[in-house]
Structure formats: C-alpha cells, structure tokens
FIKOLZA-1660 file (N, C-alpha, C; in steps of 0.1 Angstrom, whole numbers, plus 5000, padded with zeros to 4 digits):
% residues 176
   i   px   py   pz ch aa at
   1 3831 5136 5344  A  X  N
   1 3826 5149 5343  A  X CA
   1 3815 5152 5348  A  X  C
   2 3812 5158 5360  A  X  N
   2 3797 5161 5366  A  X CA
   2 3787 5173 5357  A  X  C
   3 3777 5173 5362  A  X  N
   3 3767 5183 5357  A  X CA
   3 3773 5196 5362  A  X  C
   4 3770 5206 5353  A  X  N
   4 3775 5221 5359  A  X CA
   4 3761 5225 5366  A  X  C
   5 3766 5227 5380  A  X  N
   5 3753 5232 5390  A  X CA
   5 3751 5247 5385  A  X  C
   6 3756 5252 5375  A  X  N
   6 3754 5266 5376  A  X CA
   6 3742 5272 5368  A  X  C
   7 3734 5282 5372  A  X  N
   7 3722 5288 5364  A  X CA
   7 3724 5301 5358  A  X  C
   8 3718 5304 5348  A  X  N
   8 3722 5318 5340  A  X CA
   8 3712 5327 5345  A  X  C
   9 3715 5340 5350  A  X  N
   9 3707 5348 5355  A  X CA
   9 3706 5357 5344  A  X  C
  10 3696 5367 5347  A  X  N
  10 3695 5380 5337  A  X CA
  10 3705 5388 5335  A  X  C
  11 3715 5387 5344  A  X  N
  11 3724 5397 5340  A  X CA
  11 3735 5391 5334  A  X  C
  12 3733 5380 5328  A  X  N
  12 3741 5369 5318  A  X CA
  12 3756 5364 5326  A  X  C
  13 3754 5363 5339  A  X  N
  13 3763 5356 5350  A  X CA
  13 3757 5345 5353  A  X  C
  14 3766 5335 5352  A  X  N
  14 3764 5319 5359  A  X CA
  14 3767 5319 5373  A  X  C
  15 3758 5317 5381  A  X  N
  15 3759 5313 5394  A  X CA
  15 3755 5301 5399  A  X  C
  16 3760 5295 5410  A  X  N
  16 3757 5281 5415  A  X CA
  16 3751 5283 5427  A  X  C
  17 3735 5279 5426  A  X  N
  17 3729 5283 5437  A  X CA
  17 3730 5273 5450  A  X  C
  18 3739 5263 5447  A  X  N
  18 3743 5254 5457  A  X CA
  18 3757 5259 5467  A  X  C
  19 3763 5267 5457  A  X  N
  19 3771 5275 5466  A  X CA
  19 3772 5291 5463  A  X  C
  20 3760 5295 5466  A  X  N
  20 3757 5310 5463  A  X CA
  20 3766 5318 5470  A  X  C
  21 3773 5328 5466  A  X  N
  21 3782 5337 5470  A  X CA
  21 3776 5351 5471  A  X  C
  22 3784 5361 5480  A  X  N
  22 3780 5375 5483  A  X CA
  22 3779 5380 5468  A  X  C
  23 3793 5377 5463  A  X  N
  23 3794 5384 5449  A  X CA
  23 3784 5380 5439  A  X  C
  24 3776 5368 5441  A  X  N
  24 3765 5368 5432  A  X CA
  24 3753 5375 5433  A  X  C
  25 3753 5383 5445  A  X  N
  25 3740 5389 5446  A  X CA
  25 3739 5404 5438  A  X  C
  26 3730 5401 5430  A  X  N
  26 3726 5415 5422  A  X CA
  26 3712 5416 5423  A  X  C
  27 3706 5427 5432  A  X  N
  27 3694 5427 5435  A  X CA
  27 3683 5431 5423  A  X  C
  28 3691 5438 5414  A  X  N
  28 3684 5441 5399  A  X CA
  28 3680 5430 5393  A  X  C
  29 3687 5420 5394  A  X  N
  29 3684 5405 5387  A  X CA
  29 3672 5401 5394  A  X  C
  30 3674 5399 5410  A  X  N
  30 3663 5394 5418  A  X CA
  30 3649 5402 5417  A  X  C
  31 3647 5413 5415  A  X  N
  31 3638 5423 5414  A  X CA
  31 3630 5421 5401  A  X  C
  32 3639 5420 5392  A  X  N
  32 3631 5415 5379  A  X CA
  32 3623 5402 5377  A  X  C
  33 3630 5392 5383  A  X  N
  33 3625 5378 5384  A  X CA
  33 3615 5377 5393  A  X  C
  34 3616 5383 5404  A  X  N
  34 3605 5385 5416  A  X CA
  34 3592 5391 5412  A  X  C
  35 3593 5401 5403  A  X  N
  35 3582 5409 5395  A  X CA
  35 3574 5401 5384  A  X  C
  36 3581 5390 5381  A  X  N
  36 3574 5380 5371  A  X CA
  36 3569 5366 5378  A  X  C
  37 3573 5366 5390  A  X  N
  37 3572 5353 5393  A  X CA
  37 3559 5350 5403  A  X  C
  38 3549 5343 5399  A  X  N
  38 3536 5341 5406  A  X CA
  38 3536 5336 5418  A  X  C
  39 3530 5341 5427  A  X  N
  39 3528 5336 5442  A  X CA
  39 3518 5322 5441  A  X  C
  40 3517 5314 5451  A  X  N
  40 3504 5303 5452  A  X CA
  40 3505 5295 5439  A  X  C
  41 3518 5292 5433  A  X  N
  41 3518 5281 5422  A  X CA
  41 3510 5287 5410  A  X  C
  42 3509 5300 5409  A  X  N
  42 3497 5304 5397  A  X CA
  42 3485 5302 5398  A  X  C
  43 3480 5298 5410  A  X  N
  43 3464 5291 5410  A  X CA
  43 3456 5301 5416  A  X  C
  44 3460 5315 5414  A  X  N
  44 3450 5326 5416  A  X CA
  44 3446 5331 5407  A  X  C
  45 3433 5340 5412  A  X  N
  45 3424 5344 5402  A  X CA
  45 3429 5352 5390  A  X  C
  46 3438 5361 5393  A  X  N
  46 3449 5368 5383  A  X CA
  46 3463 5367 5388  A  X  C
  47 3471 5369 5378  A  X  N
  47 3484 5368 5384  A  X CA
  47 3489 5376 5397  A  X  C
  48 3495 5373 5406  A  X  N
  48 3498 5379 5419  A  X CA
  48 3511 5376 5420  A  X  C
  49 3521 5387 5420  A  X  N
  49 3536 5383 5420  A  X CA
  49 3542 5386 5432  A  X  C
  50 3553 5379 5433  A  X  N
  50 3561 5377 5445  A  X CA
  50 3564 5393 5450  A  X  C
  51 3568 5401 5442  A  X  N
  51 3570 5414 5442  A  X CA
  51 3560 5421 5449  A  X  C
  52 3549 5421 5447  A  X  N
  52 3536 5427 5451  A  X CA
  52 3535 5423 5466  A  X  C
  53 3537 5409 5470  A  X  N
  53 3536 5405 5483  A  X CA
  53 3550 5411 5491  A  X  C
  54 3559 5412 5485  A  X  N
  54 3570 5417 5494  A  X CA
  54 3568 5434 5497  A  X  C
  55 3561 5442 5489  A  X  N
  55 3560 5454 5490  A  X CA
  55 3550 5454 5502  A  X  C
  56 3541 5446 5500  A  X  N
  56 3528 5448 5509  A  X CA
  56 3533 5443 5524  A  X  C
  57 3540 5434 5523  A  X  N
  57 3548 5428 5539  A  X CA
  57 3555 5441 5543  A  X  C
  58 3563 5450 5534  A  X  N
  58 3573 5459 5538  A  X CA
  58 3563 5469 5545  A  X  C
  59 3554 5472 5540  A  X  N
  59 3544 5481 5546  A  X CA
  59 3538 5479 5557  A  X  C
  60 3537 5467 5563  A  X  N
  60 3530 5462 5574  A  X CA
  60 3538 5458 5585  A  X  C
  61 3554 5457 5584  A  X  N
  61 3562 5454 5595  A  X CA
  61 3566 5466 5603  A  X  C
  62 3571 5463 5615  A  X  N
  62 3579 5473 5621  A  X CA
  62 3590 5478 5614  A  X  C
  63 3594 5489 5616  A  X  N
  63 3605 5496 5607  A  X CA
  63 3617 5488 5606  A  X  C
  64 3621 5483 5620  A  X  N
  64 3634 5474 5619  A  X CA
  64 3636 5463 5613  A  X  C
  65 3620 5459 5606  A  X  N
  65 3622 5447 5600  A  X CA
  65 3618 5450 5583  A  X  C
  66 3619 5463 5580  A  X  N
  66 3614 5466 5564  A  X CA
  66 3625 5461 5556  A  X  C
  67 3637 5462 5559  A  X  N
  67 3649 5454 5550  A  X CA
  67 3646 5439 5548  A  X  C
  68 3645 5434 5559  A  X  N
  68 3642 5420 5561  A  X CA
  68 3633 5414 5549  A  X  C
  69 3621 5424 5551  A  X  N
  69 3609 5420 5544  A  X CA
  69 3611 5421 5528  A  X  C
  70 3620 5431 5525  A  X  N
  70 3625 5431 5514  A  X CA
  70 3633 5420 5508  A  X  C
  71 3640 5415 5519  A  X  N
  71 3651 5405 5514  A  X CA
  71 3644 5389 5514  A  X  C
  72 3634 5390 5519  A  X  N
  72 3629 5373 5527  A  X CA
  72 3626 5363 5517  A  X  C
  73 3625 5369 5503  A  X  N
  73 3620 5361 5492  A  X CA
  73 3631 5362 5482  A  X  C
  74 3641 5368 5483  A  X  N
  74 3650 5371 5472  A  X CA
  74 3656 5360 5467  A  X  C
  75 3658 5348 5476  A  X  N
  75 3664 5338 5468  A  X CA
  75 3657 5331 5457  A  X  C
  76 3644 5333 5458  A  X  N
  76 3635 5330 5448  A  X CA
  76 3639 5338 5433  A  X  C
  77 3643 5348 5436  A  X  N
  77 3646 5357 5422  A  X CA
  77 3661 5353 5418  A  X  C
  78 3667 5345 5424  A  X  N
  78 3681 5338 5421  A  X CA
  78 3678 5324 5418  A  X  C
  79 3667 5321 5415  A  X  N
  79 3665 5308 5409  A  X CA
  79 3658 5296 5418  A  X  C
  80 3653 5300 5428  A  X  N
  80 3648 5288 5436  A  X CA
  80 3634 5288 5435  A  X  C
  81 3629 5297 5429  A  X  N
  81 3613 5298 5426  A  X CA
  81 3605 5300 5439  A  X  C
  82 3591 5301 5437  A  X  N
  82 3582 5305 5449  A  X CA
  82 3575 5291 5450  A  X  C
  83 3583 5279 5457  A  X  N
  83 3573 5266 5456  A  X CA
  83 3565 5266 5470  A  X  C
  84 3552 5260 5469  A  X  N
  84 3544 5258 5478  A  X CA
  84 3553 5251 5491  A  X  C
  85 3548 5256 5505  A  X  N
  85 3557 5249 5516  A  X CA
  85 3556 5235 5516  A  X  C
  86 3546 5229 5513  A  X  N
  86 3543 5211 5515  A  X CA
  86 3554 5207 5505  A  X  C
  87 3557 5213 5492  A  X  N
  87 3566 5208 5484  A  X CA
  87 3584 5212 5489  A  X  C
  88 3581 5222 5493  A  X  N
  88 3596 5224 5499  A  X CA
  88 3600 5218 5510  A  X  C
  89 3591 5212 5517  A  X  N
  89 3594 5203 5531  A  X CA
  89 3594 5190 5525  A  X  C
  90 3589 5186 5513  A  X  N
  90 3592 5173 5505  A  X CA
  90 3606 5171 5500  A  X  C
  91 3612 5183 5495  A  X  N
  91 3622 5181 5487  A  X CA
  91 3632 5180 5496  A  X  C
  92 3640 5169 5498  A  X  N
  92 3652 5167 5507  A  X CA
  92 3664 5178 5503  A  X  C
  93 3665 5187 5513  A  X  N
  93 3678 5197 5512  A  X CA
  93 3671 5211 5506  A  X  C
  94 3659 5211 5502  A  X  N
  94 3656 5222 5496  A  X CA
  94 3656 5235 5504  A  X  C
  95 3649 5233 5518  A  X  N
  95 3650 5243 5529  A  X CA
  95 3662 5247 5532  A  X  C
  96 3671 5238 5535  A  X  N
  96 3685 5241 5538  A  X CA
  96 3691 5250 5529  A  X  C
  97 3689 5247 5517  A  X  N
  97 3696 5252 5503  A  X CA
  97 3690 5271 5503  A  X  C
  98 3676 5270 5507  A  X  N
  98 3670 5281 5505  A  X CA
  98 3675 5293 5517  A  X  C
  99 3676 5286 5530  A  X  N
  99 3679 5290 5542  A  X CA
  99 3697 5298 5540  A  X  C
 100 3704 5287 5533  A  X  N
 100 3718 5292 5532  A  X CA
 100 3720 5304 5521  A  X  C
 101 3712 5303 5510  A  X  N
 101 3713 5315 5502  A  X CA
 101 3707 5326 5505  A  X  C
 102 3696 5329 5514  A  X  N
 102 3690 5337 5522  A  X CA
 102 3701 5344 5533  A  X  C
 103 3709 5333 5538  A  X  N
 103 3719 5338 5548  A  X CA
 103 3728 5348 5540  A  X  C
 104 3733 5340 5528  A  X  N
 104 3742 5351 5521  A  X CA
 104 3739 5362 5516  A  X  C
 105 3725 5366 5512  A  X  N
 105 3718 5379 5505  A  X CA
 105 3718 5386 5519  A  X  C
 106 3714 5383 5531  A  X  N
 106 3714 5390 5543  A  X CA
 106 3726 5394 5547  A  X  C
 107 3738 5386 5546  A  X  N
 107 3752 5389 5549  A  X CA
 107 3758 5401 5540  A  X  C
 108 3752 5399 5528  A  X  N
 108 3758 5409 5515  A  X CA
 108 3753 5424 5520  A  X  C
 109 3742 5425 5527  A  X  N
 109 3739 5439 5532  A  X CA
 109 3739 5442 5547  A  X  C
 110 3746 5434 5552  A  X  N
 110 3749 5432 5567  A  X CA
 110 3734 5435 5576  A  X  C
 111 3723 5427 5569  A  X  N
 111 3712 5427 5575  A  X CA
 111 3710 5415 5584  A  X  C
 112 3707 5415 5600  A  X  N
 112 3708 5405 5610  A  X CA
 112 3699 5393 5607  A  X  C
 113 3703 5382 5608  A  X  N
 113 3696 5372 5607  A  X CA
 113 3683 5370 5613  A  X  C
 114 3687 5376 5626  A  X  N
 114 3675 5373 5636  A  X CA
 114 3663 5380 5631  A  X  C
 115 3664 5391 5621  A  X  N
 115 3656 5399 5616  A  X CA
 115 3644 5389 5607  A  X  C
 116 3651 5380 5601  A  X  N
 116 3644 5369 5592  A  X CA
 116 3637 5361 5599  A  X  C
 117 3642 5358 5611  A  X  N
 117 3633 5351 5624  A  X CA
 117 3621 5357 5627  A  X  C
 118 3624 5367 5632  A  X  N
 118 3613 5376 5636  A  X CA
 118 3600 5380 5626  A  X  C
 119 3605 5382 5613  A  X  N
 119 3599 5385 5601  A  X CA
 119 3587 5374 5600  A  X  C
 120 3591 5361 5602  A  X  N
 120 3584 5349 5598  A  X CA
 120 3568 5350 5604  A  X  C
 121 3567 5355 5613  A  X  N
 121 3553 5353 5619  A  X CA
 121 3545 5364 5611  A  X  C
 122 3552 5376 5607  A  X  N
 122 3545 5385 5598  A  X CA
 122 3541 5381 5584  A  X  C
 123 3553 5374 5579  A  X  N
 123 3549 5368 5565  A  X CA
 123 3541 5357 5566  A  X  C
 124 3537 5349 5575  A  X  N
 124 3526 5339 5576  A  X CA
 124 3513 5345 5577  A  X  C
 125 3513 5355 5584  A  X  N
 125 3500 5364 5586  A  X CA
 125 3494 5372 5573  A  X  C
 126 3506 5376 5567  A  X  N
 126 3501 5384 5554  A  X CA
 126 3496 5373 5545  A  X  C
 127 3499 5361 5545  A  X  N
 127 3495 5351 5535  A  X CA
 127 3478 5349 5541  A  X  C
 128 3475 5352 5553  A  X  N
 128 3463 5349 5556  A  X CA
 128 3453 5360 5549  A  X  C
 129 3456 5371 5548  A  X  N
 129 3453 5383 5542  A  X CA
 129 3451 5380 5527  A  X  C
 130 3460 5379 5520  A  X  N
 130 3462 5373 5506  A  X CA
 130 3453 5362 5504  A  X  C
 131 3451 5352 5509  A  X  N
 131 3444 5340 5506  A  X CA
 131 3429 5344 5505  A  X  C
 132 3425 5354 5514  A  X  N
 132 3411 5360 5513  A  X CA
 132 3410 5367 5501  A  X  C
 133 3419 5372 5494  A  X  N
 133 3416 5380 5482  A  X CA
 133 3420 5372 5467  A  X  C
 134 3427 5364 5466  A  X  N
 134 3436 5360 5455  A  X CA
 134 3429 5348 5448  A  X  C
 135 3421 5339 5457  A  X  N
 135 3416 5330 5450  A  X CA
 135 3401 5332 5445  A  X  C
 136 3395 5323 5436  A  X  N
 136 3380 5324 5432  A  X CA
 136 3373 5323 5444  A  X  C
 137 3373 5314 5453  A  X  N
 137 3366 5313 5465  A  X CA
 137 3377 5317 5477  A  X  C
 138 3373 5329 5484  A  X  N
 138 3381 5331 5495  A  X CA
 138 3384 5320 5505  A  X  C
 139 3399 5318 5507  A  X  N
 139 3403 5306 5515  A  X CA
 139 3408 5314 5530  A  X  C
 140 3398 5308 5540  A  X  N
 140 3402 5314 5553  A  X CA
 140 3413 5304 5558  A  X  C
 141 3428 5310 5560  A  X  N
 141 3436 5303 5565  A  X CA
 141 3434 5304 5582  A  X  C
 142 3428 5296 5588  A  X  N
 142 3424 5295 5603  A  X CA
 142 3435 5295 5610  A  X  C
 143 3446 5289 5605  A  X  N
 143 3459 5285 5614  A  X CA
 143 3467 5299 5615  A  X  C
 144 3466 5310 5608  A  X  N
 144 3471 5323 5610  A  X CA
 144 3464 5335 5611  A  X  C
 145 3465 5344 5619  A  X  N
 145 3456 5354 5621  A  X CA
 145 3460 5366 5611  A  X  C
 146 3449 5370 5602  A  X  N
 146 3455 5380 5592  A  X CA
 146 3460 5392 5597  A  X  C
 147 3468 5400 5590  A  X  N
 147 3476 5412 5595  A  X CA
 147 3465 5423 5596  A  X  C
 148 3456 5421 5587  A  X  N
 148 3446 5429 5585  A  X CA
 148 3451 5444 5577  A  X  C
 149 3441 5451 5570  A  X  N
 149 3446 5463 5563  A  X CA
 149 3455 5460 5551  A  X  C
 150 3454 5447 5545  A  X  N
 150 3464 5445 5535  A  X CA
 150 3453 5443 5519  A  X  C
 151 3457 5451 5510  A  X  N
 151 3449 5452 5501  A  X CA
 151 3456 5446 5487  A  X  C
 152 3453 5433 5481  A  X  N
 152 3460 5430 5469  A  X CA
 152 3454 5436 5458  A  X  C
 153 3461 5442 5448  A  X  N
 153 3459 5449 5435  A  X CA
 153 3462 5442 5425  A  X  C
 154 3469 5430 5426  A  X  N
 154 3473 5423 5412  A  X CA
 154 3479 5432 5403  A  X  C
 155 3493 5437 5407  A  X  N
 155 3497 5448 5400  A  X CA
 155 3504 5438 5387  A  X  C
 156 3508 5445 5376  A  X  N
 156 3513 5441 5366  A  X CA
 156 3529 5439 5368  A  X  C
 157 3534 5430 5359  A  X  N
 157 3549 5429 5362  A  X CA
 157 3556 5444 5362  A  X  C
 158 3553 5452 5353  A  X  N
 158 3561 5463 5351  A  X CA
 158 3560 5474 5365  A  X  C
 159 3546 5474 5371  A  X  N
 159 3545 5482 5384  A  X CA
 159 3552 5474 5396  A  X  C
 160 3552 5460 5394  A  X  N
 160 3559 5454 5404  A  X CA
 160 3572 5456 5406  A  X  C
 161 3578 5458 5393  A  X  N
 161 3596 5459 5393  A  X CA
 161 3594 5475 5397  A  X  C
 162 3587 5483 5394  A  X  N
 162 3590 5497 5396  A  X CA
 162 3588 5502 5414  A  X  C
 163 3578 5493 5418  A  X  N
 163 3577 5496 5435  A  X CA
 163 3587 5488 5443  A  X  C
 164 3590 5477 5439  A  X  N
 164 3596 5470 5443  A  X CA
 164 3616 5476 5442  A  X  C
 165 3616 5483 5431  A  X  N
 165 3631 5490 5428  A  X CA
 165 3628 5501 5438  A  X  C
 166 3621 5509 5441  A  X  N
 166 3617 5522 5448  A  X CA
 166 3624 5517 5465  A  X  C
 167 3616 5508 5467  A  X  N
 167 3618 5505 5482  A  X CA
 167 3633 5499 5485  A  X  C
 168 3639 5491 5473  A  X  N
 168 3653 5487 5476  A  X CA
 168 3661 5501 5473  A  X  C
 169 3659 5511 5469  A  X  N
 169 3666 5523 5467  A  X CA
 169 3665 5531 5481  A  X  C
 170 3653 5531 5487  A  X  N
 170 3650 5538 5499  A  X CA
 170 3654 5531 5510  A  X  C
 171 3657 5519 5511  A  X  N
 171 3666 5512 5520  A  X CA
 171 3678 5508 5517  A  X  C
 172 3683 5516 5508  A  X  N
 172 3698 5517 5506  A  X CA
 172 3701 5505 5502  A  X  C
 173 3694 5495 5498  A  X  N
 173 3700 5481 5491  A  X CA
 173 3701 5483 5476  A  X  C
 174 3698 5491 5469  A  X  N
 174 3701 5495 5456  A  X CA
 174 3703 5509 5454  A  X  C
 175 3712 5512 5443  A  X  N
 175 3717 5524 5441  A  X CA
 175 3710 5530 5425  A  X  C
 176 3705 5542 5424  A  X  N
 176 3700 5543 5411  A  X CA
 176 3710 5541 5401  A  X  C
% end
C-alpha cells in the first residue's frame, strides 16, 4: 500500500495535488490560504502575503490579463506554497506540477492559458517593485524593470482576504 498523496484543504476536502481536477478548484479555500501565505519565504520586514501581491498585480496589468493576475499564484493556495524560484527549479518535477495545476485552474474558469504566459513579464516586474520595499535594505533587482507606481502596504490577513475576494467576485470567478 502506497502513501496517500492527498492533502486536506480548508473546506475539509482531500485533494491530490499530483492529479488536480477541475472539481478540486474552490477559490474560497485558495483565497484564504493566499491571505496567510507569505511571499519571499517570510524574509520581509513585515509579513507580505501572496494575496496582496495578487491584488497589486491585478491593478497594474492590462484589462484582458486581470483574471490571469488573480489566478496566477492560486496553485499556492491549494498546497504548493510560495517557494523561491531557485528552489522550484531545483526540485525535480515541481515546476511541471505547478504548471499542470495552474492549467486546471485556468481551465476551470475558461481563462486562456496564453494569458498566463503573457502575464509573466508583469509578474517579474512587480517583483522588482516589491523588492525595493519589503526588505530591511531595498534590493534592486537589476534584471527586471519595475512596473512603477506599486505601493506595498503590508496588509493584514483579514484585509488580504477581503480585497482578494472582492476582485474574484468582480471578475466573476466567485459568487457571494
């Protein structure tokens, strides 16, 4: 008998992240987790959560990419966590797993995968903005041009959940 690959989510459902299905997608669960999940491995001056990052990115991208901005880190809300890129690349199969899960998430709301690919440049550039604000000593990510006009507020978990939920509702990804 092998090890059970399923994990327990906040909605008390067991899901298999290695075989994630459209029926496993529950945005309320993901939003709650993303509102508690720190970016940059928690190495920031104050807690900076993935949910605030998603809201900031949503506000900076072209209109046709807004839904993708809300969805782009959602796999992290279903158990994959916000790992630093060098670690993601070092763990064999992790990037493929994350991509497969995100494809299912995009499919669940009929969001074109091409939007995820187009969004990548904005996601990298907003990291440059964030890195200038979230560490004790600002880090100039010289390899990415900042988007500009991005202000990190270090929202608390409740505000993160509220703001991200509002945008999911606004974009028709979640219903009240």
